[in-house]
C-alpha positions, 0 to 999 in steps of 0.5 A: 432200032436206034441206040441213044447214049445217056449219061447221068450226073448223080446216082442217089435216090432218084438216079438209082430209080432211073436205072431201075426203071430203064432196066425193068421197063426196057422192053416197053420203052423200046417198043414205044420209042423204037429206041434203046437207051444205053447209060454209058457214063455216070458221074459220082463223088465216090466210085467205091460207094457204088461199085458193088451195087452197080458193077456194070455201070461206067462210073467216073468222078470226072465231069469232062469224061461226060462233057467231052464224049461226043457220043452222049446225046442226053444227060440226066442231072439228078445230083441236086444242089445249085453248084456245080449242077448249074455250071455242068448243065450250062456247059452241056447246053452250050454244046447243044446237048439235051439235058433232063433235070429233077433239080427244082432249086436250080430250075426255080433259081436259074431256069430262064438263064438256062433256057436262054443258053439252050435256045442260043446253042440249040440245046434242050432242057426238060424238067418235069421231075422238078415239081410234084414227083410222080404227078406230070403237072408241068406237061399238063400245064404246057399241053392241056391249058394252051387254049385256057385261061388259068385263074388259080393254081394251088395245092400241096407240093411238099410231101415232108410237111404234109406227112408231118401235119397229117401225123399231128392231126390224125395221130395227135403227134407233136411236131418233133415226133412227126418230123423224127418219124418222117426222117426215119422213113426217108420223107425228110432230110437230116436238115429239113429247113427248106421243107418245113419253112415252105422254101421248097414249096415256094421254089415249086410255085415259081416253076408252076407260075412260069408254066401256068401264067408265063411269069417269072416270080422271085423267091422274095415276092412269095409270102412264106410261112412254115409249119414249125410253130403249129401244135397238135392242140390247135389242129384238134380245135381246127378239126372241130370247125370241120377243117384241117391244116395243110401247107398250101402253095397258091398263086391266083390272079386277077386283072394282071395282079398276082398273089403268090403264097406258101403258108398253112391254110385251113382246108375243108376236111372232106375236100380232095386236098383235105384228104391228101395225106402223108407224103402225097401231093395234090394240085388244083387248077381253076381255069376259065374253060375247064373249071376246077381240075385236081391232080393227085399222086406221090410227091417225091420218092425214088420211083415216082420222081424217076418215072417223070425223068423217064417221061422227059427222056421219051419226050426228048426222043420224040422231039417234043419241044421243051416247056414254053415259059416266056409267052407272057409279056405283061409285067406281073404285079404282086399284091393281095387284092383278094377276098377270103375267109380267115381263122384266128385265135385271141385270148378269150377275155378279149371276145367282146372287144373283138366282136365290136371291131368285127361289127365296126368293119362289117366282118361276119362271124361264120363260126366261133368256139371258146375254151378256158383260154382262147376264143377261136374265130372263123370269119366270113369273106373279108376283103384285103382292106377289111383285113388290114384295118381289123388286125391293125385295130387289134394291134392298136388295142394290144390284143395279141393274135396268137394264130392267123390262117387263111381259109382255102 
């Protein structure tokens, strides 16, 4: 049995989970890989903070103790953030090292650059844990869809926003109350901006786009709307339509045209995505050969994310090639050319005008509810051109649209 020395950058939630799994599953991992993994050095900011918890680990605050150690074959980066993680990983890859990261922000922002460095210097970069925590979605895309043509990949990829929306819809909590509870439970950061604005999900959609379509989207190409303006009263009305509201990341394609979005969407309440609640993630892939497939599991957390890191570690030992993401030479055109349903609300005093405009643009009214303040409309299928003309006409007539959501 061989021994491989591993170093870690960071020892927070995910890092401690990696240590736990390597200890708890040591025998099984060694039986499957014929390898014993020895964590020889761990980079931390404050040694005193971790010394009592991990007395047997060799802790250091000096990155060079890791980068200059020729016995270390694999480095696991779980420190998070863009800098200095990018600089550390770049240096390690230039030395021909194998690097495993759970850093979605880094992979989304600098993935192609880091892969180019790895390819030039015979290094390897693995990053399964960067998307959807415990769901091995990147490896599925890389291995199981090679001979298939993906039409759409979409789903719930942010556990924080999903927990908040679940509590608001199911328990009639306010946004502020749900966010506070998410923070207490560790599902939300002290500053939840990236999660609730959809930026976190957009980063993950960039990574999914590379694996699913071989395209490299930029953050500013993704239409992004967060969840901060949603209230529980609106969710209660949406429930009467037999839908629920979820923050959906979606990338669909047709004739080399792509439409990437992260936004709240109406999802059928009894669908698999509709039943994906709290901190869990659900990802749906629609493809030519397989049709629709669905992947469900914990989207974050200490052990689920750490398990994905361990899977990359095993893949590295088995000499699996890193994910292939640059296979599509076609330039990606980003534009909304797709037909879909919409749900919107306006002041109920404008119902007659809205009805006339829907007739003018041949937009079907699939369902409608009215209360003492608003009219709530669920349309039939609407083309991008119909949508533009209809809502432009509402604006010209000074009719305010208080909420507008796509239907998944």
